[in-house]
C-alpha positions as CSV (number, residue, x, y, z in Angstrom):
1,M,-31.2,15.0,3.8
2,E,-27.6,13.9,3.2
3,N,-25.4,13.7,6.3
4,N,-21.9,14.8,6.6
5,A,-20.5,11.3,6.1
6,D,-19.8,11.9,2.4
7,S,-17.1,14.4,3.3
8,C,-15.5,12.0,5.7
9,R,-14.1,9.7,3.0
10,D,-10.9,11.6,3.4
11,F,-9.6,8.6,5.4
12,V,-8.5,7.1,2.1
13,K,-5.5,9.4,1.9
14,D,-4.0,7.4,4.8
15,V,-4.8,4.0,3.3
16,K,-1.8,1.7,2.5
17,R,-2.9,-1.9,2.8
18,I,-6.2,-2.9,1.2
19,I,-8.1,-6.2,1.2
20,I,-10.4,-6.7,-1.8
21,K,-13.0,-9.4,-1.6
22,V,-14.5,-10.6,-4.9
23,G,-17.9,-12.4,-4.7
24,T,-18.9,-15.4,-6.7
25,A,-21.5,-13.3,-8.6
26,V,-18.6,-11.0,-9.8
27,V,-16.3,-13.9,-10.7
28,T,-18.8,-15.9,-12.7
29,R,-21.3,-15.4,-15.4
30,Q,-25.0,-16.4,-15.2
31,D,-24.1,-19.8,-16.8
32,G,-21.5,-20.5,-14.1
33,R,-18.5,-19.9,-16.3
34,L,-15.7,-17.5,-15.4
35,A,-16.4,-13.9,-16.2
36,V,-13.0,-13.4,-17.7
37,G,-13.6,-9.9,-19.0
38,K,-14.6,-8.6,-15.5
39,L,-11.7,-10.5,-13.9
40,G,-9.3,-9.0,-16.4
41,A,-10.6,-5.4,-15.6
42,L,-10.2,-6.1,-11.9
43,C,-6.7,-7.4,-12.3
44,E,-5.8,-4.2,-14.3
45,Q,-7.1,-2.0,-11.5
46,I,-5.1,-4.1,-8.9
47,K,-2.0,-3.7,-11.0
48,E,-2.5,0.1,-11.1
49,L,-2.9,0.2,-7.3
50,N,0.3,-1.9,-7.0
51,I,2.2,0.6,-9.1
52,L,0.9,3.4,-6.9
53,G,2.4,1.8,-3.9
54,Y,-0.7,0.2,-2.3
55,E,-0.4,-3.2,-0.7
56,V,-3.3,-5.3,-2.2
57,I,-4.6,-8.6,-0.8
58,L,-7.3,-10.4,-2.7
59,V,-9.9,-12.7,-1.3
60,S,-11.7,-14.5,-4.1
61,S,-14.8,-16.6,-4.1
62,G,-15.9,-18.6,-7.1
63,A,-14.1,-21.9,-6.8
64,V,-17.2,-24.0,-5.8
65,G,-19.4,-22.5,-8.5
66,L,-16.7,-22.9,-11.1
67,G,-16.0,-26.5,-10.1
68,R,-19.7,-27.3,-10.1
69,Q,-20.1,-26.0,-13.6
70,R,-17.0,-28.0,-14.9
71,L,-18.1,-31.2,-13.1
72,R,-21.6,-30.9,-14.5
73,Y,-20.2,-30.6,-18.0
74,R,-17.9,-33.6,-17.5
75,K,-20.8,-35.6,-16.2
76,L,-23.0,-34.6,-19.1
77,I,-20.6,-35.6,-21.8
78,H,-20.0,-39.0,-20.1
79,S,-23.7,-39.8,-19.5
80,S,-26.0,-41.9,-21.7
81,F,-29.5,-40.8,-22.6
82,A,-30.8,-43.3,-20.0
83,D,-28.6,-41.7,-17.4
84,L,-30.0,-38.3,-18.1
85,Q,-33.6,-39.6,-17.5
86,K,-32.7,-40.5,-13.9
87,P,-33.0,-38.1,-11.0
88,Q,-29.8,-36.0,-10.9
89,V,-27.8,-36.1,-7.6
90,E,-26.4,-32.9,-6.4
91,L,-22.6,-32.8,-6.8
92,D,-20.5,-32.9,-3.7
93,G,-19.5,-29.4,-2.7
94,K,-16.0,-30.4,-1.5
95,A,-15.3,-32.0,-4.9
96,C,-16.5,-28.9,-6.6
97,A,-14.2,-26.7,-4.5
98,A,-11.2,-28.9,-5.3
99,V,-11.8,-28.9,-9.0
100,G,-12.8,-25.2,-9.2
101,Q,-9.9,-23.8,-7.1
102,S,-7.2,-24.9,-9.5
103,S,-9.1,-23.4,-12.5
104,L,-9.7,-20.2,-10.6
105,M,-6.1,-19.7,-9.6
106,A,-4.9,-20.7,-13.1
107,T,-7.1,-17.9,-14.5
108,Y,-5.7,-15.3,-12.0
109,D,-2.2,-16.4,-12.7
110,D,-2.6,-16.1,-16.4
111,L,-4.3,-12.6,-16.2
112,F,-1.8,-11.2,-13.7
113,S,1.2,-12.7,-15.7
114,Q,0.0,-10.8,-18.8
115,L,0.2,-7.6,-16.7
116,D,3.7,-8.5,-15.4
117,V,2.3,-9.1,-11.9
118,T,2.9,-12.1,-9.7
119,S,0.2,-13.7,-7.6
120,A,0.3,-16.3,-4.8
121,Q,-2.4,-18.7,-3.6
122,L,-3.2,-19.0,0.2
123,L,-5.9,-21.5,1.2
124,V,-7.1,-21.4,4.8
125,T,-9.8,-23.0,7.0
126,D,-11.4,-21.6,10.1
127,N,-9.5,-24.2,12.3
128,D,-6.2,-22.7,11.1
129,F,-7.0,-19.5,12.9
130,R,-7.3,-21.3,16.2
131,D,-3.5,-21.9,16.1
132,K,-1.6,-18.9,17.4
133,D,1.6,-20.0,15.5
134,F,-0.3,-20.3,12.2
135,R,-1.6,-16.7,12.6
136,K,1.9,-15.4,13.3
137,Q,3.3,-17.3,10.3
138,L,0.5,-16.1,8.1
139,S,1.2,-12.5,8.9
140,E,4.9,-12.9,8.2
141,T,4.3,-14.7,4.9
142,V,1.9,-12.0,3.7
143,K,4.3,-9.3,4.7
144,S,7.1,-11.0,2.6
145,L,4.8,-11.4,-0.4
146,L,3.7,-7.7,-0.3
147,A,7.3,-6.6,0.0
148,L,8.0,-8.4,-3.2
149,K,4.9,-6.7,-4.9
150,V,3.2,-10.1,-5.1
151,I,-0.6,-10.2,-4.9
152,P,-1.7,-12.8,-2.2
153,I,-5.0,-14.4,-3.2
154,F,-6.9,-16.0,-0.3
155,N,-9.8,-18.4,-0.4
156,E,-11.4,-20.8,2.1
157,N,-10.1,-24.3,1.5
158,D,-13.6,-25.7,1.2
159,A,-12.3,-29.1,-0.1
160,V,-10.9,-30.0,3.4
161,S,-13.1,-27.9,5.7
162,T,-14.2,-29.9,8.8
163,R,-17.6,-28.2,9.1
164,K,-20.4,-30.5,8.3
165,A,-22.2,-28.1,6.0
166,P,-19.7,-25.3,5.1
167,Y,-22.3,-23.6,2.9
168,E,-25.0,-23.4,5.6
169,D,-23.1,-23.5,8.9
170,S,-22.6,-20.0,10.4
171,S,-20.6,-21.2,13.4
172,G,-16.9,-21.1,13.7
173,I,-14.3,-18.3,13.4
174,F,-15.5,-17.5,9.9
175,W,-18.2,-19.1,7.8
176,D,-17.9,-17.5,4.3
177,N,-15.5,-15.4,2.4
178,D,-17.1,-12.2,3.6
179,S,-16.4,-13.0,7.2
180,L,-13.0,-14.4,6.1
181,S,-12.2,-11.0,4.6
182,A,-13.2,-9.2,7.8
183,L,-11.0,-11.6,9.8
184,L,-8.0,-11.1,7.5
185,A,-8.5,-7.4,7.7
186,L,-8.0,-7.6,11.5
187,E,-5.2,-10.2,11.4
188,L,-3.2,-8.5,8.7
189,K,-3.9,-4.9,10.0
190,A,-5.5,-3.7,6.8
191,D,-6.4,0.0,6.4
192,L,-9.4,-0.6,4.2
193,L,-11.6,-3.6,3.2
194,I,-13.5,-3.5,-0.1
195,L,-16.3,-6.0,-0.7
196,L,-17.1,-6.3,-4.4
197,S,-20.7,-7.4,-5.2
198,D,-23.0,-7.5,-8.2
199,V,-24.9,-4.4,-7.0
200,D,-23.8,-0.9,-6.3
201,G,-23.9,-1.2,-2.5
202,L,-26.3,-1.6,0.3
203,Y,-29.9,-0.4,-0.4
204,N,-32.7,0.3,2.1
205,G,-34.7,-2.4,0.3
206,P,-34.2,-5.0,-2.4
207,P,-32.1,-3.5,-5.2
208,S,-34.6,-4.7,-7.7
209,D,-37.3,-2.5,-6.1
210,P,-37.3,0.9,-7.9
211,H,-38.2,2.6,-4.7
212,S,-35.1,1.3,-2.9
213,K,-32.3,3.9,-2.4
214,L,-28.6,3.4,-2.1
215,I,-27.3,4.0,1.4
216,H,-24.0,5.9,1.0
217,T,-23.0,5.6,4.7
218,Y,-24.2,2.9,7.0
219,I,-25.2,4.2,10.4
220,K,-25.9,1.1,12.6
221,E,-28.2,2.9,15.0
222,K,-30.3,4.2,12.1
223,H,-30.2,1.5,9.4
224,Q,-30.0,-1.8,11.2
225,N,-33.8,-1.9,11.7
226,E,-34.7,-0.2,8.4
227,I,-33.2,-2.5,5.8
228,T,-35.1,-5.1,4.0
229,F,-32.8,-7.6,2.2
230,G,-33.5,-9.1,-1.1
231,D,-32.7,-12.6,-2.3
232,K,-29.3,-14.2,-1.5
233,S,-26.6,-14.3,-4.1
234,R,-27.5,-16.3,-7.1
235,V,-24.4,-18.4,-6.7
236,G,-22.5,-17.6,-3.6
237,R,-23.3,-18.7,0.0
238,G,-23.5,-15.2,1.5
239,G,-25.4,-12.4,-0.2
240,M,-25.8,-8.9,1.2
241,T,-26.8,-10.0,4.7
242,A,-23.4,-11.7,5.1
243,K,-21.6,-8.7,3.7
244,V,-23.3,-6.3,6.1
245,K,-22.5,-8.5,9.1
246,A,-18.8,-8.8,8.1
247,S,-18.7,-5.0,7.4
248,V,-20.1,-4.1,10.8
249,H,-17.7,-6.4,12.5
250,A,-14.6,-5.0,10.7
251,A,-15.8,-1.3,11.1
252,D,-16.4,-1.8,14.8
253,A,-12.8,-2.9,15.1
254,G,-11.6,0.3,13.4
255,I,-11.2,-0.9,9.8
256,P,-13.3,1.1,7.2
257,V,-15.3,-1.1,4.8
258,I,-16.9,-0.2,1.4
259,I,-19.4,-2.5,-0.3
260,T,-19.6,-1.6,-4.0
261,S,-20.1,-3.1,-7.4
262,G,-17.4,-5.3,-9.0
263,N,-19.0,-4.8,-12.4
264,A,-18.4,-1.0,-12.7
265,A,-15.2,0.1,-14.3
266,E,-12.6,1.9,-12.2
267,N,-14.5,1.6,-8.9
268,L,-11.4,0.7,-6.9
269,T,-9.5,3.7,-8.3
270,K,-12.5,6.0,-7.6
271,I,-12.7,4.8,-4.0
272,L,-9.1,5.6,-3.4
273,Q,-9.6,9.1,-4.9
274,G,-12.2,9.7,-2.2
275,Q,-15.2,9.6,-4.4
276,R,-18.5,8.5,-3.0
277,I,-18.7,5.0,-4.3
278,G,-20.9,2.3,-2.8
279,T,-21.8,2.0,0.9
280,L,-19.2,3.0,3.6
281,F,-19.1,1.4,7.0
282,H,-17.0,3.3,9.6
283,K,-16.7,3.2,13.3
284,D,-17.2,7.0,13.5
285,A,-20.2,7.1,11.2
286,H,-22.6,7.8,14.0
287,K,-20.7,11.0,14.7
288,W,-21.3,12.3,11.2
289,V,-25.1,12.6,11.6
290,P,-26.6,15.2,13.9
291,S,-28.6,13.7,16.7
292,K,-31.7,15.3,15.2
293,E,-31.5,15.6,11.4
294,V,-32.5,19.0,10.1
295,D,-35.0,19.0,7.2
296,V,-35.0,21.6,4.5
297,R,-37.9,23.5,6.1
298,E,-36.0,23.8,9.4
299,M,-32.9,25.0,7.5
300,A,-35.0,27.7,5.7
301,V,-36.7,28.8,8.9
302,A,-33.3,28.9,10.7
303,A,-31.9,31.1,7.9
304,R,-34.9,33.4,8.2
305,D,-34.5,33.7,12.0
306,C,-30.8,34.5,11.7
307,S,-31.5,37.1,8.9
308,R,-33.7,39.0,11.3
309,R,-31.0,39.0,13.9
310,L,-28.6,40.2,11.2
311,Q,-30.9,43.1,10.3
312,A,-31.1,44.0,14.0
313,V,-27.3,44.6,14.4
314,S,-25.7,47.9,13.4
315,S,-24.3,48.7,10.0
316,E,-20.8,48.7,11.4
317,E,-21.3,45.2,12.8
318,R,-22.5,43.8,9.5
319,K,-19.5,45.4,7.8
320,Q,-17.2,43.8,10.4
321,I,-18.7,40.4,9.7
322,L,-17.7,40.7,6.0
323,L,-14.2,41.9,6.9
324,N,-13.8,39.0,9.2
325,I,-14.9,36.6,6.4
326,A,-12.3,38.2,4.1
327,D,-9.6,37.7,6.6
328,A,-10.7,34.1,7.2
329,L,-10.5,33.3,3.5
330,E,-7.0,34.7,3.3
331,S,-5.8,32.9,6.4
332,R,-7.2,29.6,5.2
333,Q,-6.3,29.9,1.6
334,K,-4.1,26.8,1.6
335,E,-6.9,24.7,3.0
336,I,-9.4,26.0,0.4
337,K,-6.9,25.5,-2.4
338,I,-6.4,21.8,-1.5
339,E,-10.2,21.2,-1.6
340,N,-10.6,23.1,-4.9
341,E,-7.8,21.2,-6.5
342,A,-9.4,17.9,-5.5
343,D,-12.6,19.1,-7.1
344,V,-10.8,20.0,-10.3
345,A,-9.0,16.7,-10.5
346,A,-12.2,14.7,-9.8
347,A,-14.1,16.7,-12.4
348,Q,-11.5,16.3,-15.1
349,E,-11.4,12.6,-14.3
350,A,-15.1,12.4,-14.7
351,G,-14.9,14.2,-18.1
352,Y,-16.7,17.4,-17.3
353,E,-16.1,20.3,-19.6
354,K,-13.0,22.4,-18.9
355,S,-15.1,25.5,-18.5
356,L,-16.8,23.9,-15.4
357,V,-13.6,23.2,-13.6
358,A,-11.0,25.8,-14.7
359,R,-12.3,28.6,-12.5
360,L,-9.7,29.6,-9.8
361,I,-10.7,31.0,-6.4
362,A,-8.8,34.3,-6.4
363,G,-9.3,37.8,-5.4
364,L,-12.4,36.9,-3.4
365,A,-11.3,38.6,-0.2
366,N,-10.8,41.9,-2.0
367,N,-14.3,41.8,-3.5
368,I,-15.8,41.1,-0.1
369,R,-14.0,44.2,1.3
370,I,-15.4,46.3,-1.5
371,I,-18.9,45.2,-0.6
372,A,-18.2,45.7,3.1
373,N,-17.2,49.3,2.5
374,M,-20.2,50.2,0.4
375,E,-22.9,52.4,1.8
376,D,-25.2,50.4,4.1
377,P,-28.1,49.4,1.8
378,I,-30.5,48.6,4.6
379,G,-32.9,51.3,5.9
380,R,-32.0,53.9,3.3
381,V,-34.7,56.5,2.9
382,L,-35.6,56.4,-0.8
383,K,-38.4,58.9,-0.6
384,R,-39.7,61.1,2.3
385,T,-43.1,62.8,2.1
386,E,-45.1,65.0,4.5
387,L,-48.6,63.7,4.2
388,A,-50.0,66.2,6.6
389,E,-48.6,68.4,9.3
390,G,-46.8,66.1,11.8
391,L,-47.4,63.0,9.6
392,I,-44.2,61.9,7.8
393,L,-44.0,58.9,5.4
394,E,-40.7,57.3,4.4
395,K,-40.1,54.7,1.8
396,T,-37.0,52.7,2.9
397,S,-34.9,49.9,1.6
398,S,-35.4,46.5,3.2
399,P,-34.0,43.0,2.9
400,L,-36.1,40.5,0.9
401,G,-35.8,37.8,3.5
402,V,-34.5,34.3,2.6
403,L,-32.9,33.6,-0.8
404,L,-32.4,30.3,-2.4
405,I,-29.5,30.3,-4.9
406,V,-28.9,27.2,-7.1
407,F,-25.7,27.5,-9.1
408,E,-23.7,25.1,-11.2
409,S,-20.0,24.7,-10.6
410,R,-18.1,27.9,-9.8
411,P,-17.2,27.8,-6.1
412,D,-16.3,31.5,-6.3
413,A,-20.0,32.2,-6.8
414,L,-20.7,30.9,-3.3
415,V,-18.5,33.6,-1.8
416,Q,-19.9,36.4,-3.9
417,I,-23.5,35.4,-3.1
418,A,-22.9,35.0,0.6
419,S,-21.2,38.4,0.9
420,L,-24.0,40.1,-0.9
421,A,-26.6,38.3,1.2
422,I,-24.9,39.4,4.4
423,R,-24.5,43.0,3.3
424,S,-28.2,43.1,2.3
425,G,-29.4,41.5,5.5
426,N,-30.8,38.4,3.8
427,G,-30.8,34.7,4.9
428,L,-29.4,32.4,2.4
429,L,-29.7,28.8,1.2
430,L,-27.1,27.6,-1.3
431,K,-27.0,24.6,-3.6
432,G,-23.8,24.3,-5.7
433,G,-22.8,21.9,-8.4
434,K,-21.4,18.5,-7.6
435,E,-18.3,19.4,-9.6
436,A,-17.3,21.8,-6.8
437,K,-18.7,19.9,-3.8
438,R,-15.6,20.0,-1.7
439,S,-14.8,23.6,-2.5
440,N,-18.3,24.6,-1.6
441,A,-18.1,22.7,1.7
442,I,-14.9,24.3,2.8
443,L,-15.9,27.8,1.7
444,H,-19.3,27.5,3.5
445,K,-17.4,26.3,6.6
446,V,-15.0,29.2,6.6
447,I,-17.7,31.8,6.0
448,T,-20.2,30.5,8.6
449,E,-17.5,30.1,11.3
450,A,-16.8,33.8,10.9
451,I,-20.4,34.8,11.6
452,P,-20.8,35.7,15.3
453,D,-23.2,33.9,17.6
454,T,-25.3,37.0,17.9
455,V,-26.4,36.4,14.3
456,G,-25.9,32.6,14.0
457,S,-24.0,30.4,11.6
458,K,-27.4,29.1,10.2
459,L,-27.8,32.4,8.4
460,I,-26.3,30.5,5.4
461,G,-27.4,26.9,4.8
462,L,-25.6,24.6,2.3
463,V,-27.9,22.1,0.6
464,T,-25.9,19.0,-0.4
465,T,-28.1,17.0,-2.7
466,R,-30.2,17.7,-5.7
467,A,-33.0,15.7,-4.2
468,E,-33.7,18.5,-1.7
469,I,-34.3,21.1,-4.3
470,P,-38.0,20.1,-5.1
471,E,-38.8,20.3,-1.3
472,L,-37.2,23.7,-1.0
473,L,-39.1,25.0,-4.1
474,K,-42.4,24.2,-2.2
475,L,-41.5,26.6,0.7
476,D,-43.1,29.7,-0.7
477,D,-44.1,30.7,2.9
478,V,-40.5,30.9,4.0
479,I,-38.3,31.4,0.9
480,D,-38.8,34.8,-0.8
481,L,-36.7,34.6,-4.0
482,V,-35.0,31.8,-6.0
483,I,-32.1,32.7,-8.2
484,P,-30.9,29.9,-10.5
485,R,-27.4,30.4,-12.0
486,G,-26.6,27.9,-14.7
487,S,-27.9,26.3,-17.8
488,N,-31.1,27.2,-19.7
489,K,-32.5,23.8,-18.5
490,L,-31.8,24.5,-14.9
491,V,-33.5,27.9,-15.0
492,S,-36.5,26.6,-17.0
493,D,-37.0,23.6,-14.7
494,I,-36.9,25.8,-11.6
495,K,-39.3,28.3,-13.1
496,S,-41.8,25.6,-13.9
497,S,-41.5,24.0,-10.4
498,T,-42.3,26.7,-7.9
499,K,-44.6,29.4,-6.8
500,I,-41.7,31.4,-5.4
501,P,-40.6,34.3,-7.6
502,V,-37.6,33.4,-9.7
503,L,-35.0,35.8,-10.8
504,G,-32.8,34.7,-13.7
505,H,-32.2,34.4,-17.3
506,A,-33.1,31.5,-19.6
507,D,-31.2,31.4,-22.8
508,G,-29.1,34.4,-21.9
509,I,-28.4,35.3,-25.5
510,C,-26.0,38.1,-26.3
511,H,-25.7,39.8,-29.7
512,V,-23.1,42.0,-31.2
513,Y,-24.2,44.1,-34.2
514,V,-21.5,45.6,-36.4
515,D,-23.0,48.6,-38.3
516,K,-21.7,49.7,-41.7
517,S,-20.1,52.8,-40.1
518,A,-18.2,50.8,-37.5
519,N,-14.5,51.2,-37.0
520,L,-13.6,47.8,-38.4
521,E,-10.5,47.1,-36.2
522,M,-12.5,48.1,-33.1
523,A,-15.3,45.8,-34.3
524,R,-12.8,43.0,-34.7
525,Q,-11.4,43.4,-31.2
526,I,-14.9,43.7,-29.6
527,V,-16.2,40.6,-31.4
528,L,-13.2,38.4,-30.5
529,D,-13.3,39.6,-26.9
530,A,-17.1,39.1,-26.6
531,K,-16.8,35.5,-27.9
532,T,-13.4,34.2,-26.7
533,D,-12.5,36.0,-23.5
534,Y,-14.5,33.5,-21.5
535,P,-16.9,31.5,-23.8
536,A,-18.7,29.8,-20.9
537,G,-19.8,33.1,-19.4
538,C,-23.5,34.0,-19.8
539,N,-22.2,37.4,-21.1
540,A,-20.3,35.9,-24.0
541,M,-21.6,36.6,-27.5
542,E,-23.7,33.9,-29.1
543,T,-24.9,35.8,-32.2
544,L,-23.0,38.1,-34.5
545,L,-25.0,40.4,-36.7
546,V,-23.2,42.2,-39.6
547,H,-24.5,44.9,-41.9
548,K,-24.8,43.7,-45.4
549,D,-22.4,46.4,-46.7
550,L,-19.6,44.8,-44.8
551,V,-20.0,41.6,-46.8
552,E,-18.9,43.4,-49.9
553,K,-16.0,45.0,-48.1
554,G,-14.7,41.5,-47.1
555,W,-14.9,42.2,-43.4
556,L,-17.3,39.3,-42.8
557,N,-14.9,36.8,-44.4
558,S,-12.1,38.3,-42.4
559,I,-13.8,38.0,-39.0
560,T,-14.9,34.4,-39.7
561,V,-11.3,33.5,-40.3
562,D,-10.3,35.2,-37.0
563,L,-13.1,33.4,-35.1
564,R,-12.2,30.0,-36.5
565,S,-8.5,30.5,-35.7
566,E,-9.7,30.9,-32.0
567,G,-11.5,27.6,-32.2
568,V,-15.0,29.0,-32.6
569,T,-17.5,26.7,-34.5
570,L,-19.7,28.8,-36.7
571,Y,-23.4,28.4,-37.7
572,G,-25.3,30.7,-39.9
573,G,-28.8,32.0,-40.5
574,Q,-30.4,31.5,-43.9
575,K,-28.2,34.1,-45.6
576,A,-24.9,33.6,-43.7
577,S,-25.1,29.8,-44.0
578,S,-25.2,30.0,-47.8
579,L,-22.8,32.9,-48.1
580,L,-20.1,31.5,-45.9
581,N,-20.8,27.8,-46.6
582,I,-21.3,27.0,-42.9
583,P,-23.9,24.8,-41.2
584,L,-27.4,26.2,-40.8
585,A,-28.2,27.1,-37.2
586,R,-31.0,24.9,-35.9
587,S,-32.6,27.8,-34.2
588,L,-32.0,31.5,-33.4
589,H,-32.9,32.6,-29.9
590,H,-33.2,36.2,-28.7
591,D,-33.5,36.1,-24.9
592,A,-32.8,39.7,-23.8
593,H,-29.5,39.6,-21.9
594,T,-26.9,41.9,-23.3
595,D,-26.7,43.4,-26.8
596,S,-24.0,45.7,-28.2
597,I,-23.7,47.8,-31.3
598,V,-20.4,48.8,-32.9
599,T,-20.8,52.0,-34.9
600,E,-19.4,55.4,-35.4
601,D,-22.8,56.8,-36.3
602,H,-24.2,58.3,-33.1
603,E,-27.7,58.6,-34.4
604,V,-27.8,54.9,-35.2
605,A,-26.3,54.2,-31.8
606,D,-29.0,56.3,-30.0
607,V,-31.8,54.4,-31.8
608,F,-30.2,51.1,-30.9
609,L,-29.8,52.0,-27.2
610,R,-33.3,53.3,-27.0
611,R,-35.2,50.6,-28.9
612,V,-33.3,47.4,-28.1
613,D,-35.2,46.0,-25.2
614,S,-32.5,44.0,-23.4
615,A,-31.3,44.0,-19.8
616,A,-28.1,45.7,-20.9
617,V,-27.4,47.6,-24.1
618,F,-23.9,48.7,-25.1
619,H,-22.3,51.0,-27.6
620,N,-18.8,50.2,-28.8
621,A,-18.0,47.8,-25.9
622,S,-17.8,44.1,-25.4
623,T,-20.8,42.2,-24.0
624,R,-18.3,40.8,-21.4
625,F,-18.7,44.0,-19.4
626,S,-22.1,42.9,-18.4
627,D,-21.0,41.7,-15.0
628,G,-21.7,42.8,-11.4
629,A,-18.1,43.3,-10.4
630,R,-17.3,45.2,-13.6
631,F,-20.3,47.4,-13.0
632,G,-18.9,48.3,-9.6
633,L,-21.5,46.3,-7.7
634,G,-18.8,44.4,-5.9
635,A,-20.2,41.1,-7.0
636,E,-23.4,39.7,-8.4
637,V,-25.8,36.9,-7.5
638,G,-26.8,36.5,-11.1
639,I,-28.1,38.3,-14.2
640,S,-31.8,38.8,-14.7
641,T,-33.5,39.2,-18.0
642,S,-37.0,39.6,-16.4
643,R,-38.7,43.0,-16.2
644,I,-40.0,42.8,-12.7
645,H,-37.9,43.7,-9.6
646,A,-34.2,43.5,-10.8
647,R,-32.8,43.5,-14.3
648,G,-29.3,42.9,-15.6
649,P,-26.4,42.1,-13.2
650,V,-28.0,41.8,-9.7
651,G,-25.9,43.2,-6.8
652,V,-26.9,44.3,-3.4
653,D,-29.7,46.6,-4.6
654,G,-31.3,43.6,-6.4
655,L,-31.7,41.8,-3.1
656,L,-33.7,44.5,-1.5
657,T,-37.3,45.5,-1.4
658,T,-39.0,48.5,0.1
659,R,-41.0,49.2,3.3
660,W,-43.2,52.2,4.2
661,I,-42.6,53.8,7.6
662,L,-45.2,56.3,8.8
663,K,-44.4,58.6,11.8
664,G,-47.3,60.5,13.3
665,S,-48.4,62.3,16.4
666,G,-51.9,60.8,17.0
667,Q,-53.5,61.5,13.7
668,V,-56.7,59.6,12.6
669,V,-58.5,59.4,9.3
670,D,-62.1,60.0,10.3
671,G,-63.3,60.0,6.8
672,D,-60.4,62.3,5.8
673,K,-62.0,65.1,7.8
674,A,-59.5,65.1,10.6
675,V,-56.4,65.9,8.5
676,S,-55.4,68.4,5.9
677,Y,-53.1,66.7,3.3
678,T,-50.0,68.5,2.1
679,H,-48.2,65.7,0.3
680,R,-45.0,67.7,0.4
681,D,-41.8,66.0,-0.9
682,L,-39.1,66.1,1.8
683,T,-36.7,63.7,0.1
684,T,-34.1,66.4,-0.7
685,T,-34.6,68.5,2.5
């Protein structure tokens, strides 16, 4: 189960000074030549950060590898055939470093110059850092360069290093550019260290192993004994082992570190937007994981236990919980808005459809108060029967138990669902879309903090990863109902993956049929509203059916012009496609969601209302009315097109089942000889 560390990347909002270390595997190609394209993209990202006011310091490897490639080439073109037959002597690493460093810096200077950015070279050795005056002067020089918007580029001066084997020796103050980066982060008081590699981050096994998983947040106490490292870098001297060691060192000193891929576009920008990129090392990471991680079964069982405590409190107490939640949402509106806006910005950046991110959190508190003030749905006597004298049977409303709601996007759905669950006395597990992750987290926090200890905040659990859904769908002994809210694929996938009853709609197709006797202006308004009021809604019209007589009257042509002017793309059935010269629809679905007829002929309307077998059937009204709030249900957990249990918009009543309560005075059956049955209906008395 994911820990809370993902939500703790908020530290990036306070970042000013960044050190970026680029590994040899990022700087060079497989053949040892410079990867100019990747370096160019990196320089463009650094320029953008510079413009945004960040102070960027670069630590770049690659000089030795680049120098080795150039010297090998020089040696090759100056060698005779006989020379090539002799055993080849490995090139001197210091010579490679000297040759490669000039080429590396020339490339950086050229790339940055084209972006109107100035860079500066700073070569250091580990012995330099033994000198207190050097360290002071280094800090002052870097400070001056950053004030001038110059990018300092560090590298170890391997050409003059005094270590006997600088590529093997791990003694000294630093021993590779990963440890140099960590040292510089401390010396120059950086706010963030980013180590760019040729993989996406730290895995719990070799990245080439398909079973290895990316570790999003490194917890030393948890991961240090679990990780199996793969091969070292193909060209550099460090590899992931060196990066982890340097990252732990810097993080322990209070500097956050992220290991991520230098090959992925815009990774630097995404990190500073707070996105979960790569592997995070942070001194407080151990605080973000509960001492005992809760698995999905424990979460579900806890929700069930809390729901039973919720059912045990009075109706007035349940009402007060909802009123407290409404007040909390209003008092923390600014906090909620910040998180929601962050989600919207991130989703737009990621290119999600506008319909997934344009929903505003508004009016939620009022909807909760409407639900709170409804008649208590729990324990209502639906039928009361006298079975025999002194033997009374009652059929009463009762909570279902534990609900699992999987919904895509729409953070306002979380509030609606939670309020309905509380009013109906049910425990709740929620899994929202990643597009609204931050909104869902803050809303869940606000709601659960308003639930008293007598009930327990674990009444509502928030599932944070998609990977947990398959495990939850196996818990048919704890979870009583699954309600998927989202795409046809989401609903279909869940229905095929669980034994738990599923309440939902698949295609969710809505039709509007315009009869020949329709008021044509009314029909126009209904059709346009049904399609364009909110096209992403499941109650939006997908199919328009028109009586053939309206083709001759020109109304069909008129409405197609109106729809196109609203940006609607039209597809037709066999007749309409040919008649209107529009593309043929690949398929025509008819999932029974909401269907509406527009007609002035009441006999035709009555036939339609009686015989169309949909969850909701309307006469002279837009399909957009098929909504729990508009039906006066306060809110809805979803819309069901099934015929068992609930159908149509599902409010509080759809989250209830029934129980039979029998009150006697010592009666026994004794082969039905001991009682005289009356079966008298007492419901209305």
